[in-house]
C-alpha positions in Angstrom: 84.7 11.5 80.1 87.7 13.2 79.2 86.3 13.5 75.0 89.9 14.9 73.9 90.4 11.9 71.6 87.2 12.5 69.9 88.1 16.4 69.8 91.9 15.6 68.4 90.4 13.1 65.8 88.0 15.4 64.7 91.1 18.2 64.1 91.5 16.1 60.8 88.6 18.0 59.2 90.4 21.0 59.5 93.3 23.3 57.6 96.2 22.2 59.6 98.5 23.0 56.9 101.0 25.9 56.6 101.4 26.3 52.5 102.8 29.7 51.7 100.9 32.1 50.1 102.7 34.9 48.9 100.6 38.3 48.1 102.1 41.8 47.0 99.7 44.9 47.9 100.4 47.9 45.3 99.4 51.4 44.7 96.6 53.3 46.9 94.5 51.4 48.9 94.4 48.1 47.0 92.3 45.3 47.7 93.7 41.6 48.2 91.8 38.7 49.0 93.1 35.5 50.2 91.4 32.1 50.0 92.4 30.3 53.1 91.6 26.9 51.2 95.0 27.5 49.7 97.2 28.2 52.9 97.6 29.0 56.1 100.8 30.9 55.7 100.3 34.1 54.4 103.1 36.4 53.6 101.3 39.9 52.6 104.1 42.6 50.8 102.8 46.2 51.5 106.2 47.9 50.8 104.5 49.4 47.2 100.8 50.0 48.6 99.9 53.4 50.1 96.7 53.9 52.3 94.5 51.3 53.4 94.6 47.6 51.9 91.2 46.0 52.4 92.4 42.3 53.5 89.0 39.4 52.6 89.8 35.9 53.9 87.8 33.6 52.6 86.9 29.8 53.4 88.5 30.2 56.5 87.1 26.6 58.9 85.8 27.1 62.1 88.5 27.0 64.6 91.1 27.6 62.2 94.1 29.5 62.8 96.0 31.4 60.4 99.1 33.1 60.1 99.4 36.6 58.0 103.1 37.7 57.8 103.3 41.5 56.7 105.7 43.6 55.7 104.7 47.2 56.0 106.0 50.1 53.7 109.2 51.7 55.0 108.7 55.1 55.0 104.7 55.3 55.0 102.5 53.9 56.9 99.9 51.2 55.2 96.3 50.5 57.5 94.8 46.9 56.8 91.2 46.9 56.9 89.6 43.1 57.6 86.6 42.9 55.2 84.4 40.3 57.0 84.0 40.7 60.8 87.4 41.3 61.8 87.6 41.8 65.2 90.9 42.6 68.0 90.2 40.3 70.5 86.7 40.1 70.3 86.4 43.7 71.0 84.4 46.0 67.7 86.5 47.8 65.1 89.0 46.0 62.3 91.5 48.2 60.7 95.3 47.5 61.7 96.6 50.6 61.8 100.6 50.4 60.8 103.4 52.0 61.3 106.3 52.8 58.8 109.5 50.2 59.0 107.1 47.9 61.9 106.2 44.4 60.8 104.5 42.3 62.2 102.4 39.0 62.5 98.0 38.5 62.1 96.8 35.6 63.8 93.1 35.1 62.6 90.9 32.8 64.4 87.4 31.5 62.7 84.6 31.5 64.9 82.4 30.6 62.1 81.1 34.1 61.4 84.4 35.6 61.3 87.3 36.4 62.4 89.0 37.4 66.0 92.6 39.2 65.4 95.7 38.6 67.6 98.4 40.9 66.9 101.9 40.9 67.0 105.0 43.4 66.5 107.8 41.8 64.9 110.7 44.4 64.4 
């Protein structure tokens, strides 16, 4: 029996909105905490940061996908470390190595125990 309608109906309990949250990280190796209950579109501005930004994502919903738009520093690459079980396409490791002046998108998918990360470079 086809159950797509049942699956669709259960989406009502998921986060399906795109309210924008904006965070500006500054200084050496800052920590940024993002509450995903406040929106699924996150703009992370790293133009004033250096070193590695530790990014903690909280309140992810199972099956939820989120959109993190990363604005890199113009002259110094800033790395991002996902603090809570971030994985690249199911692999181990959670540090995204930045490239100066290259912006990108991180799309974390919450599995219930952590995040699987997909990354696309924009510029």
